[in-house]
N, C-alpha and C positions, 0 to 999 in steps of 0.2 A: 556863224560863218567861220570857216577854217582858213588857215593861212595858205596862200598860194605859194608854190615853190617850184621853180624850174632852174635847171643847171645847163650852162653852155660854156664854151671855151673859145677864147680869142688869143692868139699868139702865146699859147702856153699858160695863160691866166684863166683860172676857173671863176666864172661869174655866177653867183646865185641871185636870181631875180625873185624877190619876195614881194608878196602882196597881201592886202587886207589888214591882218593883225598878227602880232606876235605876243601871245599871252600864255599864262600858266596852263599846263596840260598838253594836249595833243600838238599844238603849234610849236611850243618850245621843244618838245621831244622830237618832232620831225626835223627841226633846224639842227639840233644837237646830233642826231643820227646822220644827217646829210653832211655836216662838216666832218664828222668822224670818218665817214666813208671816203670823202675826198682826200683827207690826210692819209688814210691807210693806203690809198692808191698812189701816193707819192706826190700829189699836187700840194705845193706849199705857197703858191701865189694865188690868193683868193680875194675876190671883191664881192661884197654884199650890196646889191642894188636895192635900196630901201625906198625908191621913188613912189611905189604904190602902196607902201605900208601906211595905213591910216591911224593905227593905234598900236601902242606898245606899252605893256605894263612892267612892273618892277622885275617880274620873272623873265620877261622878254629882254630887258636890259641885262639881266644876269646871264642870259644865254649868249648875248653878244660878247660880253666880257669873257665868258667861258670859252667861246669859239676863238676869240683873240688869243687867249692863253694857250689853248691846244695847238693852234697853228704856230705860235711863237716857239713852243716847246719842240715842235717838229722842225724848227729851223726856218720857218717861213714868215710870211707877212699876210695880214688880213686888213683890208681897207674898206671903207664905207663909201657908197656912191649914191648921189641923188637923195640926200637926207632932207626930209620935209621940215618945214619950220617947227612943227610941234615936236618932232623927234630931236631936232637940233636944240630946241629949248631944253629938253630933258638932258641931253648930253652936256649942255652948259651948266645946268643946275647941279648935276651930279659930278661935274668936273671930268667926265669921261671924254669931253672934247679934246682934252690934253693927251689922251691915250690913243685915240683913233686918228688915222690919216683919213680925212674926209675930202671928197672931190665931187664936183657937179658935172664933170666931163668924162665920159667913159673912156675915150681914146687916150686922154691925158693920164687917167688912172692906170690904164693897162700899160702904157709906156713908162710909168714911174717905177716899175719894178726893176 
């Protein structure tokens, strides 16, 4: 099963709605390409909605960090939304929870930019 990815915008903030899984291969490549394209278009306020992501492997975590770094280099911010318990546990274990701004309310996340 491949990763679901849709892109929408609210008040100048780009939201990537992700679903299913973020793993090595096609999924992480699609995510990398989507973030690169968004940044190239000049959008630097990005939220990744992970509410429907059921599984993420180490490569997927690496893609989140890579996306964060690419957006930061472009002068922007990347935030995470609706992180599931399993993914939050991974962020805590890897100490990435200290890197990402995580929210469970979309409107608060959008207005926090």
